[in-house]
C-alpha positions as CSV (number, residue, x, y, z in Angstrom):
1,M,11.3,5.4,-17.5
2,D,9.2,7.7,-15.3
3,P,5.6,6.6,-15.9
4,N,4.3,10.1,-15.0
5,S,6.9,12.4,-16.6
6,G,4.4,14.1,-18.8
7,L,1.9,15.0,-16.1
8,D,3.3,18.5,-15.4
9,A,2.9,19.5,-19.0
10,V,-0.7,18.3,-19.0
11,L,-1.5,20.1,-15.8
12,L,0.0,23.3,-17.2
13,L,-2.3,23.1,-20.2
14,A,-5.3,22.3,-18.2
15,K,-5.0,25.3,-15.9
16,S,-6.0,27.6,-18.8
17,A,-8.6,25.3,-20.3
18,R,-12.4,25.3,-19.8
19,G,-15.2,23.1,-21.2
20,A,-14.3,21.7,-24.5
21,G,-10.7,22.6,-23.8
22,C,-10.7,20.4,-20.7
23,R,-12.2,17.6,-22.8
24,E,-9.3,17.8,-25.2
25,I,-6.8,17.8,-22.2
26,I,-8.5,14.6,-20.9
27,K,-8.1,13.0,-24.4
28,K,-4.4,14.0,-24.3
29,A,-3.8,12.7,-20.8
30,T,-5.5,9.4,-21.4
31,S,-3.6,8.9,-24.6
32,A,-0.1,10.1,-23.6
33,P,2.5,7.4,-23.1
34,D,4.1,9.3,-20.1
35,V,1.0,10.0,-18.0
36,H,-0.4,7.2,-15.9
37,A,-1.8,8.9,-12.8
38,F,-4.7,11.3,-13.0
39,G,-5.6,12.4,-9.5
40,E,-4.0,15.8,-9.7
41,L,-5.9,16.5,-13.0
42,L,-9.1,15.3,-11.5
43,D,-8.6,17.7,-8.6
44,L,-8.5,20.8,-10.9
45,P,-11.7,22.9,-10.5
46,Q,-12.1,23.4,-14.2
47,V,-12.1,19.6,-14.6
48,T,-14.6,18.9,-11.8
49,E,-16.8,21.6,-13.4
50,L,-17.4,19.1,-16.3
51,E,-19.7,17.2,-14.0
52,G,-23.3,17.3,-15.3
53,G,-22.3,19.3,-18.4
54,P,-22.0,18.3,-22.1
55,H,-18.5,16.9,-21.5
56,A,-19.4,14.9,-18.4
57,A,-18.7,11.6,-20.2
58,H,-15.1,12.6,-20.6
59,L,-14.8,13.4,-16.9
60,E,-16.2,9.9,-16.2
61,L,-13.6,8.5,-18.6
62,L,-10.9,10.3,-16.8
63,K,-12.1,8.8,-13.5
64,L,-12.1,5.3,-15.0
65,F,-8.5,5.8,-16.2
66,A,-7.6,6.9,-12.6
67,F,-9.3,4.2,-10.7
68,G,-10.7,1.6,-13.1
69,T,-9.8,-1.2,-15.4
70,Y,-10.4,-2.4,-19.0
71,P,-13.3,-4.6,-17.9
72,D,-14.9,-1.6,-16.1
73,Y,-14.7,0.3,-19.4
74,K,-16.4,-2.6,-21.3
75,A,-19.2,-2.6,-18.8
76,R,-19.8,1.1,-19.3
77,A,-18.8,1.5,-22.9
78,A,-22.2,2.7,-24.0
79,E,-22.1,5.7,-21.8
80,L,-18.4,6.6,-22.2
81,P,-16.5,8.0,-25.2
82,E,-15.0,5.5,-27.5
83,L,-11.4,4.7,-26.9
84,N,-8.7,5.2,-29.5
85,D,-5.9,2.7,-29.9
86,K,-3.6,4.5,-27.5
87,Q,-6.2,4.9,-24.8
88,A,-7.2,1.2,-25.1
89,R,-3.6,0.1,-24.8
90,K,-3.0,2.4,-21.8
91,L,-6.1,1.2,-20.0
92,K,-5.0,-2.4,-20.6
93,L,-1.6,-1.6,-19.2
94,L,-3.2,0.0,-16.1
95,T,-5.3,-3.1,-15.7
96,I,-2.1,-5.3,-15.6
97,V,-0.8,-3.0,-12.9
98,S,-4.0,-3.5,-10.9
99,L,-3.8,-7.2,-11.3
100,A,-0.2,-7.4,-10.4
101,T,-0.8,-5.3,-7.3
102,Q,-3.6,-7.6,-6.1
103,L,-2.1,-11.0,-7.1
104,K,1.7,-10.6,-7.4
105,R,1.7,-13.8,-9.5
106,V,-0.8,-13.2,-12.3
107,P,-1.8,-16.1,-14.6
108,Y,-1.8,-15.3,-18.3
109,Q,-5.2,-16.8,-18.5
110,V,-6.6,-14.1,-16.1
111,M,-5.0,-11.3,-18.0
112,Q,-6.2,-12.6,-21.3
113,E,-9.7,-12.8,-20.0
114,Q,-9.7,-9.3,-18.7
115,L,-7.9,-7.7,-21.6
116,D,-9.6,-9.5,-24.5
117,T,-6.2,-10.7,-25.7
118,A,-6.4,-14.3,-26.9
119,D,-2.9,-14.2,-28.5
120,T,-0.1,-15.0,-26.0
121,R,2.4,-12.9,-28.0
122,Q,0.2,-9.8,-27.9
123,L,-0.2,-10.3,-24.1
124,E,3.6,-10.6,-23.7
125,D,4.0,-7.4,-25.7
126,L,1.7,-5.6,-23.3
127,I,3.7,-7.0,-20.3
128,I,7.0,-5.9,-21.8
129,D,5.5,-2.5,-22.5
130,A,4.3,-2.2,-18.9
131,I,7.8,-3.0,-17.7
132,Y,9.5,-0.6,-20.1
133,R,7.2,2.2,-19.0
134,G,8.0,1.7,-15.4
135,L,4.6,0.5,-14.4
136,I,5.7,-2.9,-13.1
137,G,8.9,-4.7,-12.2
138,G,9.0,-8.4,-12.6
139,K,9.3,-11.1,-15.1
140,M,7.4,-13.6,-17.2
141,D,7.7,-17.0,-15.6
142,Q,10.5,-18.6,-17.7
143,A,10.5,-21.8,-15.7
144,N,6.9,-22.6,-16.7
145,Q,7.2,-20.7,-20.0
146,R,10.3,-22.0,-21.9
147,S,8.4,-21.5,-25.1
148,S,4.9,-19.9,-25.4
149,R,4.3,-22.0,-28.5
150,H,4.7,-25.3,-26.6
151,T,3.4,-24.4,-23.1
152,C,-0.2,-24.5,-22.0
153,T,-1.3,-20.9,-21.4
154,S,-2.9,-21.8,-18.1
155,A,0.6,-22.6,-16.8
156,L,2.1,-19.2,-17.7
157,Q,2.2,-16.3,-15.3
158,L,3.6,-12.8,-14.6
159,I,5.6,-12.6,-11.4
160,A,5.5,-9.0,-10.2
161,D,8.2,-7.6,-7.8
162,W,6.6,-4.1,-7.6
163,T,4.0,-2.0,-9.3
164,F,3.4,1.7,-10.0
165,G,1.1,3.3,-7.5
166,R,-2.3,4.0,-9.2
167,D,-4.6,6.7,-8.0
168,I,-6.7,6.0,-4.8
169,V,-10.5,6.3,-4.9
170,P,-11.3,9.1,-2.4
171,G,-13.8,6.9,-0.7
172,D,-11.2,4.3,0.0
173,I,-8.9,6.6,1.9
174,D,-10.8,6.1,5.2
175,K,-10.7,2.4,4.6
176,M,-7.0,2.5,4.1
177,I,-6.5,4.6,7.2
178,G,-8.5,2.0,9.1
179,L,-6.3,-0.8,7.7
180,M,-3.1,1.1,8.5
181,S,-4.4,1.7,12.1
182,T,-5.2,-1.9,12.5
183,W,-1.8,-2.8,11.1
184,H,-0.1,-0.3,13.5
185,S,-2.0,-1.8,16.5
186,N,-1.1,-5.3,15.4
187,C,2.6,-4.2,15.1
188,E,2.5,-2.6,18.6
189,S,0.9,-5.8,20.0
190,T,3.5,-8.0,18.4
191,L,6.3,-5.7,19.6
192,A,4.9,-5.9,23.2
193,E,4.8,-9.7,22.9
194,L,8.3,-9.8,21.7
195,E,9.5,-7.5,24.4
196,A,7.7,-9.6,27.1
197,E,9.3,-12.7,25.5
198,M,12.7,-11.1,25.6
199,R,12.2,-10.2,29.3
200,R,11.2,-13.8,30.0
201,A,14.2,-15.1,28.1
202,T,16.5,-12.7,30.0
203,A,15.0,-13.7,33.4
204,A,15.4,-17.4,32.4
205,K,19.0,-16.8,31.4
206,Q,19.7,-15.0,34.6
207,A,18.1,-17.8,36.6
208,A,20.1,-20.4,34.7
209,Q,23.3,-18.4,35.3
210,Q,22.5,-18.1,39.1
211,A,21.7,-21.8,39.3
212,Q,25.0,-22.6,37.6
213,A,26.8,-20.3,39.9
214,D,25.1,-22.0,42.9
215,H,26.0,-25.4,41.6
216,D,29.6,-24.4,41.0
217,A,29.8,-23.0,44.5
218,K,28.5,-26.2,46.0
219,V,30.9,-28.2,43.9
220,S,33.8,-26.0,45.0
221,A,32.7,-26.4,48.6
222,V,32.5,-30.1,48.3
223,R,35.9,-30.2,46.6
224,A,37.4,-28.1,49.3
225,A,35.9,-30.3,52.0
226,V,37.2,-33.4,50.3
227,E,40.7,-32.0,49.8
228,A,40.8,-30.9,53.5
229,E,39.7,-34.3,54.6
230,M,42.4,-35.9,52.5
231,E,45.0,-33.6,54.0
232,R,43.9,-34.6,57.5
233,E,44.1,-38.3,56.6
234,V,47.6,-37.8,55.3
235,K,48.7,-35.9,58.4
236,D,47.1,-38.7,60.6
237,R,49.1,-41.3,58.8
238,D,52.3,-39.4,59.2
């Protein structure tokens, strides 16, 4: 399932919306089961115009869905619109994505604490929903799990193979560029070290081959001298 297949329809509606209309588009986008990235919606001028106006709280909610998590919402719940059931579920799913991106192996206990989900079955339903929507790829740890009813929750974990790419906070782009530049420099340095090591290995191999060739030549010379000496001794005896 494409986790963002409904975004184009939302963007099309948003282009002709203003004010309260944009507020309703935000409600739709944050509730829809097929929209999980919001950067393009945030970039629309009519959406950014909500800043400082009567619908500014909905703009902040949209930003939270783009970049934040369920605990972030709880910390700001008093200043943000109340979530409906679909919005709350989606934000929990996006929180699982963020956790899986950061940890790869996410303990159930961590997810339950962040999602306010005490029941293991409810948590597993969320994980299954995230996998079905194409937000994460992975599995629940069957080796530790066996049966959720008989296994300590602290031993259970989600093992993530990949995750859906969430929106990037604009302020983090320079940081990411810096990290990528550092990674690129490290790769170049490592490649240079490998190339130098290959040159050293090639030189060592060539030296070893030359030493072997010199040794073989000496052995051949000695063998020839011995054979010649033996031939002279035979002739002398005759």
